[in-house]
N, C-alpha and C positions, 0 to 999 in steps of 0.2 A: 741235059736233066737226068738225074738219078733215077735209081728204081724208087726210090721216093716220090718222086713224082717236083724234086729241088730244082728250083731254077736258077738261075747265075745272081747274085746278090751279096750283098754284102752285110746281112743281120748275122749273128752268133742264134744259134739255138736258144733257148728260155734259159736260163742257169737255174731254174728250179725241175727242169724237166726228169720226174722219175725214172722215166727209160733208159737215160742218156748214164751207162755206166753203173755202176753198185754204193756208190757215193753222193751222188748229187751236185751240183757247182756249189761251189759254197766261194768263189769269189775269181775274181778276174787278175792273173800274172802279166807283166810288163809283158809285151808285143815280144816275142823271140824267144821270152823266159820259158821253162821248164814248167811241166804239167803233172802233176802227182795223180795219178789215175785211183778214183775213190777219194779223193780230198780237194785240192784245188785245182781248178782247169785253167785250161790258156785258150785263149779264141785270136783266129787269126783273119784277115779278111778273104773274103772267097775269092776265089777264081776263076776265071772262064773254064766251061767247063772241058774234062778231060775224060775217057773212059778210066773207070777205075772198077776194081773187085775189092770187096770189101772181104775181111776175115769171116771163115766160116767157124770161128768157135773162137770165144774172145774169155776175160777171166771175170768167174763167178765166184761167188761165195759158197762153198760147204758147207750146207744146210745142218747136217750131222756132226761135224767138227768147228764148224766155225772158223776154220781156215779157208784161205782163197789157194785155188788152184791153177798151176800156169801151165801153159801146153808149147812149152817149146821153144823153138824157134821158129817162126814165119816168115817167108820172104814172100810181097806178091808186089808185080811190079805194073801194075795197069795204068802210069802217068811215065814211067821212064824214071821215078825216082826209087832210092830206094828204104825200105822200111824193114827194121829186124826189133823182133822179141826175143829175149834172153829170158832162158827157162830161170834160170839161177837168183834172178834180182837183176840181171841189166838192165840198161837205160835202153828206151824205145825212141830209134829217129825219124822222127816227119822233117820232110824238107820242104816247109813252107805250110800254104793252108789248107786247107780240107780238100778242095781239085787239084794241086799244084804236087801236094805230097810233100811240101815244106812245114815240117812241124819239128817241135822242138825233141824235147828229152825226156820223157816219162819211167821214174823208176817202177820196173814193175818187179815185184816180189813174186817169187817162184814157191812152189811145195814141194821139199826135196822129198816128200815122203810118195808124190806122185812119179810111177813109174813111166809116168808118157813124159815127164819133165823136162827131159835132156834129150827127145828124139824131135828132128824136125820135120816140120810137117807144110805139105805146099799148099796153098789154099787152092790154086785155079784146077791143077788137075787131080789130086790125090784124096779127094774124099767129094762127097755128094753136097748139092746146094740143096740146103732146107727150107729156101725162100721161095725155092721151086714145088713144094711140095704141100700137101694138104694137112700138113703137119707143123705146117708155118706159123707161129705168131703176126697179125697185121701188124706192118709197120708202124712206128711212127710218126707223126705228123709233123713235118720241118716245123719250125717255130715262127717260119713269118706266112708260113701256110693256115694258122692256129688264129681263130676270129675271139677274140679275150671276151672275158664274161662282159655283160652290159651292165653299167652302173646302175641301182636304181634312181629313176628319178624322181625328184621330189614333188608331192601332190600339190598341185596348185589351189590355193584358194579361190578360185574364180574359174567361168565357164573359160576353157585355152581354146575352142573352138574348131571349126572341120580338121580331122586329119591332126589334133594334136592332143594326145592322151586321150580320144573318146572311147569311150565303151564299146565293144563289141557287139553290145546291144546294137545301139544305132547304128552299124555299120549294116551296110548291103551285100558283103562277103559274103559265099559258102563260107561252112564250117571246115571242110575237107580242104579248102584255098590257103594254105597258112606259108604261103611261100611270102618271103620277104627281099628287102631292095639289097642288093650288093652293095659293099663298100665303094667308093669314086674309086676310078685308078686298077681295079680290082679286075680286069675282064681276063679269063682265062684263069683266074683260081679256082675259090669253090664253087663256084657257080660253073664252071666249066666239069665240074664233075658230079653236078646236078642234073646233067643234062643239057647243059648250055643256054640255062633260061636264066643268065645273066640280066644287067640293067635294071631299070626302076620300074616299077610296076605303077597304072595311074593310079590318083587319090580313091580313096573310099569315097561311097555317096552316103552319107544318112537316110535311112529306111524311111520312106512317109508313112509306111504301115508301123511301124514301130513309134513314129511320133504322136500319131492318130490312136493308138492303145492307149498310150501315157497320157494325152491331151483328155480322151474319155475318162480314166481312172481319176483323172485328176478333177475333174466336173463333177464324175459320182463321189467322190471326198466331199466337194466341197455344199451337193446336194443336201448328201448325209449329216455335215454338219448344221447346214441351215433348220434344215427339217426338228434335228434332235433340238436345237436352240430354241428355233418356236416352240417348239413340248415343252422346256424347259419353263420358256415364259409365259405359257401359257399358265402352265400347276402354279410358279410364284405369286405373278401376278394378273395372270389375263383372268375375266367371268368365268366361272364354271357350267357349264349346261344345267339346265333349267327349267322346269314345266312351272305354267302360271296360274293362280286359283286353287279352288279347294281340290279341283279333280271331280271325277264320277267314278260309279260304277261303286263294285266293293272287292276288294282284295284281302285273303286272310294272308297275314306274314305271321309267322312261329321263328322264334328269337330266342336261341338259345342261352343257355345259362353261361357269366360271364361273359359276354360279348362286348366289346368296345365299339366306336364310332364307327370305324371304318366295317364290321365288321356286320353290323347294324345296316349300314348304308346299302352295302353290297345285297343284302335279303333284300330288301326295296327295293331295290333298282331290277334284280333279279325279279322282282311279281310284280314290277311295272308303275311303282307307287310315285319312284321321284326318278328323273332321266341320269344325276348322275353321283358317284358315289362324294366324291368332292362337295358337292353342292350339301348333299343332307352333313357333313361333318360342319363342315360353315357355320349353315344353319344351327347347328346343336352347339358349336361351341357361343355362338352369339346370343344362346337363350338362358339366362342365369340358371335355370333349371334343366337343362341337358343331359347332364352326368346322370342325372335321379333315373332314367331310361332302363326301365330293368327286364328281367326276361319274361318269355308269357308268350301269348298268341293276342295279336293286334287285331281288329277288325278295320280296314283303312280304307280307304279309295286311290283308284288308280289315277295316276300322270298328276299328282298334287305336287305343288310346290313346297322344296325342302322344308320350308318357313311353316308350311300347315300341317306337312306331314309330323314334323318334332313337336306344335302343339297339339295334336290328336293323340300322338300316344302318350303325351304327358297329361292324356285327361281320363276317368275311371272308365267314361264311357266307351272305351276303343278295347277297354282289356277282356280278354276272352276267356282268361285262366278259371280254369277249377280250381279252386280255395278249399281244401280239405279241411275242415276244423278240427281241434285236438278233441280225442275221444267219441269220433264218430264209429257207427259202425260200419262194418263193408257192406251192408243192406242199401245205408242213405247216398252210400259212394255210384253204387250201380244206378242207380236211378241218375242221381245227376249227371252220369255218361251218359247214359240212354238220349238225355235229354238237350246236353250238346250236341250229340252228335246225329241228333236227329232221326231218333232209333225207336223201334216199337220197344215199348215196355219188356223187362225182363229180358233184355237180347242182351246187355252186358253180363247180367247173374249166371247165365247160360253159359256164356263164354268160359267163364272163371270155373265155372264148376266142373267142365268140361276139359278145359286145358290146361287148370292150375301148375301139372307138372313141367311145364313147358314156359312156364313165366319166368323161372328163375330165382323160384326161393332156396336160401340156402337147407345145407343140408340137417341140419337140427328142425327143421319147420314140420309140423304134421305127423308129432311121433305119437299119438294119441289116436288111437280110431275110434273114439267114439267125438271127435272133434268137426264142428258143424259146418264148419265154411274153414279151409284147409290155407286162404287167403287173410285172413282176418288175423288183424293184427299187425299183416305187413302192406298194408296201404297207408304211406306214413303221411301226418298232418303237413301238406305245404300247399306251393303254386303250382299248378300243372297244368302246360296248352295244352288245351283240349277244343277242336275246332272239326265242322262239318268237313267229312273229307276222310277222317281217320279212322281207322279200325281201332276195336275197342278191348284186343286181346295187346297192341302198341302203349295202347293209354297204360293198362296193368302192367306193364314191364318196367315202364318208367317209374312208377310208384312203386313197386318193389325191389328194382333196383338202387330207388334212393332210400328204402329202409333198412336195405341189407348196408347199403356205405355207412349208415347214421349206426348201426346194431353193432358193427365193427368198429367203429371208431369209441362207442363208448364199451366195448369189450363187454359184450353178453356173455360171452363163452367164460371166459377167467373168472368171471365172479359167482357162477353155478355153486361151485364147490365151498367158497364163502362164505354166502349165505345161505348154506345148508339147505338147498337144490338141486334137483336131479337132472339139471338141462337148461340152457336157454332160455326154451321155449318157456320154463316156469317164472324166470326172471319177468319176460317181457310179458306174463300172465298177470302177476304182480301188480307191474307198473299200469297195466289196464284196469286193474282193480283200483286204484291208487287215483285214476283216472275218473274213472267211475264214482267211485264214493267221497271223493273231496271237493271240497265246494270253493276254496280258495286254494291259492297255488304256493301263498306261504305254510297252508297247516297241510302240505301233501308227506313233508319228509316225518309229520308222527301218525301221520294215516296208514304211512308202509310200518311206521314200527308196530301196529295196532295190528295190520297185518301178518306181519311176522311171528308176535306174541299169541296168536289164536292157532298159530297154525304149529305150536309147541303142543307135540302130546302129552306132555304132562300138565297141560294148566289147568285149572279146576275151574273157569269163568266159563269157557265153553266148551271146554273138552274136546279141541280139534275143531270144532265148527265156525264157518264163519261166519256162516248165517247174514250176508248181503242179498239187501234186496236187490241188488243190481245184477247179479245173477239170476235171479227169478224173473228177469224182466226180462232178459235176452234172451235164457232159455223159453220164456212164452213169445218171443219177438217184441215185446212192449216199452213202454216207456212212463211208467206210473210209480206215484208215492202210495197208491193204497193196493198192496201187493195181496192183503189178507191176513188176517191173524197167523200168529207163529203154528200155532195146530194145524191150521189146516196147510201151510207153508210144508211144514215137515211130513205129509201128505204128498204133496206134488212129486212123481218119481221121474228125477230128471236127472241128469250126469251132472247139467250146470244149477241144479237146488244146492247152494252152499246151507242150506236147511237144515238137507236130509244127509248128505254127502260129505264125510268130512275131508278135509283137506282142499286144494286148490281145483277149478274145474278144468275140465279138460284142455282148453287152450284160455287165449284173449279173448274180451268180449267186447272186444273195441280195439282202437288206433291210440295208442297214448302218444302224448307231446313229450317234446327236450324235458320238461320239468317233473315230469310224473318219472322216468326214465330213470331221471338220475336220484330221484326220490326213492325209486326202489332198489337202486344201486348203493345207495347212502342213508339209510334209514338212519334219524335219531334216536338216541339211548334214551329211553324209559320205559315203565313197565304199563301201560296203557294196555287195555284192553276194549276202552267205547268211546265214544266221539258222536258229538250232536248237533249240529249249528242253530243255535238259537237265533240269532237275526243275520240279516246281509254281512255283521261285520266282525263278528264272534264265533267260534264254534270252542265247545266245550269237548276236555280228554279228561277221561276216570280210570281208576286204577280197579276197582270193584263193581260190583253191579248195583247197589247200594248207592255210592255217588254219581251212578249212570242214573238211578232212576230221578236224583234229585235234578240232576239237569235237564231232563226229558219233560219236568214239570214247567222250568225255566223255560224252555221250546212253546208247551202249548201254552204258556202266559201271551208269550212273543206274538202269539198267533192270533190270539184272541185280539192284543190290542189293533193291532191290524187291520182282523176284521171287522172290528167296531167301528 
């Protein structure tokens, strides 16, 4: 065996071995023929082992010049044969195979620039053996000792069975035990160099624990699929849980504005009215009027059937909303809130006077120090959920918020200058006057025109005075047609008395509705200064006081007819 660990055999080194020579193995020449070093090589059968020495130096490419260097003539007689290198490019004699010394001729070109090219060098005794030093490169492994790269096995589309392509997860072997079986007939080969652990190992066994884990995972997956499948079936085809009967007790439910069936159903379920949301949604869909359920506070019963809950919510008896009519003063609203919340009389009014700054009023509200109620005009007429258990300030906040949104939508701030008014509060005040003085909504735009014409300082009809009974009634906290004579009214000293004070009152005198607001923002064109409603269907407008007096006579005649 040589120092490379090569044993006797007939296999040549692999022709693509990059460690052999400088030019690879391009092909084989006929046996006994010449072999060009760096071009085509010659292989001969290997003969029985003889002691042999290898040359210390061989031909290498000079990487700096791209030329080859020759190291003169070298002789080594390890096998009794003769081997000669000619530094000038002569042929190289080998007699035979690798171990016999019988080789063909190899043209070996020398480098004439190399100063050592013509000097003889003895291999055995004239230079050190670098293979015995730490500087030596690890010797290449002879070809017949190399294990060719295994070809990838095709993936079967069926279970190959034990030990035939099974995944390492199902193997019982440890992670650090990665030995493999040596090839048949290779005793003393690679297995010897790995510590003599040749031979085949016992076949690996499947791990019962791993199989158990897989089984549990698979069973859990089936259980999950079954559960969700059942839920899907129940949602689509099953009967939703529901109570039976008309229910008992009392439950108050606040349904927000814009709520759909599922939101309403969830509110009812949370309050204990219905058993499931789906049951309510189904009952609502089956009722022809089910979609007409509106926002508000409903007084219902607990544990009702979904069908009964829908029917009761459609009945006016269940509605507990506070409806504020258009034009109502705040004093009326405060009393209604007290009644709904079951509070002592005057409780809500006290909260309003004490906490009005924290209730969300817009920045342009309460700009006049003579305003009697800062919230007047900001409790917008609408329907509000008000039920026992709520706080007065929370109810007032909802109303003020609704008014602020509405006034922003209408653009009260941008319209003030266009209407020759000082601020949005005066626009709101005009709207409250239109709401209080006008009897029919169809006439509101003309009533607004009367207000703006009387506010003109150069008018010669009223000379800047509004002369409205409604403002006097507000100042006196009354609501009557018999306010007294004009002479008496002009003596009444109050900022809201428009018979004495020119211009608008300090603030709104009620809560105007949508029509009155739009009429104040868009008055009709005309020169009217007076109006009077003579009956339930007709209001007469006049440009002069003489015309107005004729209209008043018609009003008196109508009153006599109705009273007789």
